[in-house]
C-alpha positions in Angstrom: -32.7 2.6 45.4 -31.9 5.9 47.5 -34.5 7.8 49.2 -35.0 11.2 47.0 -33.4 13.8 49.2 -36.5 15.6 48.6 -38.4 13.5 50.4 -36.2 12.7 52.8 -35.3 17.0 54.0 -39.4 16.8 54.3 -39.6 13.3 56.0 -36.6 15.3 58.4 -39.1 18.5 58.9 -42.0 16.3 59.2 -40.1 14.5 62.6 -39.6 17.8 63.9 -43.4 18.7 63.7 -44.5 15.2 64.9 -42.5 15.3 67.7 -44.1 19.0 68.8 -47.4 17.5 68.3 -46.5 15.1 70.7 -45.4 17.2 73.3 -48.8 18.6 73.1 -50.9 16.3 73.3 -48.4 14.8 75.5 -49.6 18.3 78.0 -53.3 18.0 77.2 -53.3 20.9 75.2 -55.0 21.4 72.4 -54.4 23.2 69.1 -55.5 26.8 70.7 -54.5 26.8 74.2 -51.0 26.0 72.9 -51.3 29.2 70.4 -52.4 31.1 73.3 -49.7 30.2 76.1 -46.9 31.4 72.7 -48.9 34.2 71.8 -49.5 33.5 68.3 -52.2 32.6 66.1 -53.7 29.1 66.3 -53.4 28.7 62.4 -49.7 28.8 63.0 -49.4 25.9 65.1 -51.5 23.7 63.1 -49.3 24.7 60.0 -46.3 23.7 62.1 -47.8 20.8 63.2 -48.7 19.4 59.5 -45.0 20.2 58.4 -46.4 23.6 56.3 -44.7 26.0 58.0 -40.7 25.4 60.0 -40.9 26.8 62.7 -38.1 29.2 64.1 -35.8 28.3 67.1 -37.8 30.7 69.2 -41.0 29.0 68.2 -39.7 25.7 69.3 -38.9 26.6 72.8 -41.9 28.8 73.4 -43.6 25.3 72.3 -41.8 23.3 74.5 -41.6 25.9 77.4 -45.8 26.1 77.2 -45.6 22.1 77.2 -43.0 21.9 80.0 -40.5 20.2 78.0 -38.3 23.2 78.3 -34.8 19.7 78.4 -36.1 18.8 74.7 -35.8 21.9 73.5 -32.1 22.6 72.4 -32.7 19.1 70.6 -35.8 19.8 68.4 -33.7 23.0 67.4 -30.7 21.1 66.1 -32.6 18.7 65.1 -35.2 21.7 62.6 -31.9 23.2 61.6 -30.5 19.8 60.6 -33.7 19.2 58.4 -33.9 22.8 56.7 -30.3 22.7 55.5 -31.1 19.6 54.0 -32.6 21.4 50.9 -30.4 24.1 49.9 -31.6 25.8 46.7 -29.1 26.5 44.3 -29.5 30.7 43.5 -29.6 31.1 47.5 -26.6 28.7 47.6 -25.0 30.6 45.0 -26.1 34.7 45.8 -22.1 35.0 46.6 -20.9 33.6 43.4 -19.6 30.2 42.3 -16.4 30.5 43.7 -17.5 31.3 47.4 -19.3 28.5 47.1 -15.7 26.3 46.2 -14.2 28.0 48.9 -16.7 26.8 51.0 -15.5 23.6 51.1 -11.8 23.6 51.0 -11.5 23.0 55.1 -14.1 20.3 55.1 -11.9 18.5 52.4 -8.5 18.7 54.0 -10.5 17.2 57.4 -12.2 14.1 55.3 -10.5 10.8 55.3 -12.2 9.0 52.5 -14.0 10.6 49.4 -16.9 8.8 47.6 -17.6 9.8 44.8 -20.1 8.6 41.6 -20.7 10.2 38.5 -23.2 9.7 36.1 -22.8 12.7 34.0 -19.3 14.5 33.8 -15.7 13.9 35.3 -15.6 14.3 39.0 -14.3 17.5 40.5 -12.1 16.4 42.7 -10.5 15.2 39.3 -11.2 18.1 36.9 -8.9 20.5 34.9 -9.2 23.8 34.4 -10.0 24.5 30.9 -13.0 21.3 31.9 -14.3 22.8 35.3 -14.5 26.9 33.4 -16.5 25.5 30.6 -19.0 23.7 33.4 -19.3 26.2 35.9 -19.6 29.0 33.3 -22.5 26.6 32.3 -24.5 26.0 35.4 -24.0 30.0 36.2 -25.5 30.7 32.4 -28.6 28.6 33.1 -29.5 29.6 36.7 -29.1 32.9 35.7 -26.5 33.6 38.8 -23.0 35.7 38.7 -20.6 34.0 35.9 -17.7 33.6 37.8 -16.6 30.5 36.2 -13.1 31.7 35.4 -12.6 32.2 39.2 -14.3 29.2 40.6 -12.3 26.5 38.5 -9.5 27.8 39.6 -10.0 27.6 42.9 -11.9 24.4 42.7 -8.5 22.6 40.9 -6.9 24.7 43.9 -9.4 22.9 46.5 -8.4 19.7 44.6 -5.0 19.6 45.1 -6.1 17.3 48.6 -5.5 14.6 46.7 -1.7 14.8 46.8 -2.0 15.1 50.6 -1.3 12.3 53.0 -4.2 10.8 55.5 -6.8 10.9 52.3 -8.1 8.3 50.5 -10.5 8.9 47.3 -12.9 5.9 45.7 -13.8 7.8 42.4 -16.4 6.2 40.4 -18.2 6.9 36.6 -20.0 6.1 34.0 -18.1 5.9 30.8 -21.1 8.1 29.3 -19.2 11.0 31.5 -15.9 10.6 29.4 -18.1 11.5 25.8 -20.0 13.8 27.1 -18.1 16.9 25.5 -18.0 20.1 28.3 -16.1 22.7 26.7 -14.3 22.3 23.4 -12.5 19.6 21.7 -8.8 20.6 23.2 -10.4 21.4 27.2 -11.6 17.8 26.7 -8.5 16.3 25.4 -6.9 18.1 28.3 -9.2 16.5 30.9 -9.3 13.2 29.7 -5.6 13.0 29.4 -5.0 14.1 33.2 -7.6 11.2 34.0 -5.0 8.9 32.8 -2.6 10.3 35.3 -4.7 11.4 38.4 -5.8 8.0 37.6 -2.4 6.7 38.9 -1.8 8.4 41.8 -1.4 5.8 45.3 -4.5 7.8 46.8 -6.7 7.6 44.2 -9.0 4.7 43.0 -10.6 5.2 39.5 -13.1 2.9 38.3 -15.2 3.2 34.9 -18.4 1.3 34.7 -18.4 0.1 30.6 -21.8 0.9 28.1 -21.4 -2.7 27.8 -22.0 -3.9 31.2 -24.0 -6.8 31.0 -27.8 -7.2 33.0 -26.5 -4.6 35.3 -27.6 -4.5 39.0 -27.2 -1.3 39.7 -29.1 1.3 37.9 -27.2 4.7 36.7 -27.7 7.0 39.3 -27.8 11.0 40.3 -24.4 11.9 41.6 -23.3 11.9 44.9 -20.4 12.4 47.1 -20.1 10.1 50.2 -18.1 11.8 52.7 -16.1 9.3 55.3 -19.3 7.8 56.5 -20.8 11.3 58.1 -22.4 13.1 55.2 -23.7 12.4 51.6 -23.8 15.3 49.2 -26.1 14.9 46.0 -26.6 17.3 43.0 -29.7 18.3 42.0 -30.5 20.5 38.9 -32.6 22.8 41.5 -30.8 22.2 44.7 -27.4 20.4 46.3 -29.4 18.1 49.4 -27.0 17.4 52.3 -27.7 14.1 54.0 -26.7 13.3 57.4 -29.6 10.6 58.3 -27.4 7.6 59.2 -30.1 5.1 57.6 -30.3 7.2 54.5 -26.3 7.6 54.2 -26.1 3.6 54.9 -28.3 3.3 51.9 -26.2 6.0 49.3 -23.4 3.6 50.7 -24.7 0.8 49.5 -25.4 1.7 46.4 -21.9 2.9 46.3 -20.4 -0.6 46.5 -22.7 -1.8 44.2 -21.9 0.1 41.4 -18.0 -0.7 42.8 -18.7 -3.8 42.1 -19.5 -2.5 38.0 -16.7 -0.7 37.2 -13.3 -1.6 35.8 -10.0 -0.3 37.4 -6.5 -0.1 35.6 -5.5 -0.6 32.2 -9.1 -1.8 31.7 -10.4 2.3 33.1 -7.1 3.4 30.8 -8.1 1.9 27.7 -12.0 3.5 28.2 -10.6 6.7 28.2 -8.3 6.4 25.5 -11.4 5.7 23.5 -12.7 8.2 24.4 -9.5 10.0 23.8 -9.7 9.0 19.9 -12.9 9.6 19.3 -12.5 13.5 19.5 -11.0 13.1 16.7 
């Protein structure tokens, strides 16, 4: 099972804290002595070393200077920034509206060569129709009590998804059969969405797999929705946050999980049959 994303973020913070503590001890400084050199209260040193407070870039540079380790400062600053960016609250991320969130990923999508997406609960964003995306994003905005620009965000998401028609990209998408039956929006929007899956799943650059309800003794259980971009970033969607994972060992765990899930999926005619079954269930 992949490591909990929130635990991963905390572990990354703790790694920075441990390195700072090691630098202090290596320099032969007590907590009080380091605080004196950095011109802050010794309690702040303890909070940083115990990963209760995230150090600022200024804090890290002052700390390294006090320990005679200026050459380590910039690497630690980058490591700390990465740790803090791994876990981003939805409210903070969505402050500019959901449309802006979709726009933030446009350039990244153009630069990514291989997209691997697993979704246990909904149609992946890359294959969402405007009606389906409007209902989904509008619901997210209402639940999170943020600006509801779901319709504009949906239009931007669909426009962003045109990357599947651009040469130079591959898309390997896996969904649980349940995602075909969870009705997002009204029956008309859901029927249009399922119909589009039949078309999009046949595109040359797209591999669409469906993991059937009836998969016997499955070796990999349903997981949280996650996206693997090339081999450099994993994005995990939680109720409270989007978690961006950059640690190579954790990315490898998600890739391993994805490969196991691929083995459970059906493709081609079998996948289309499950989509048609879901369309028929709407009547």
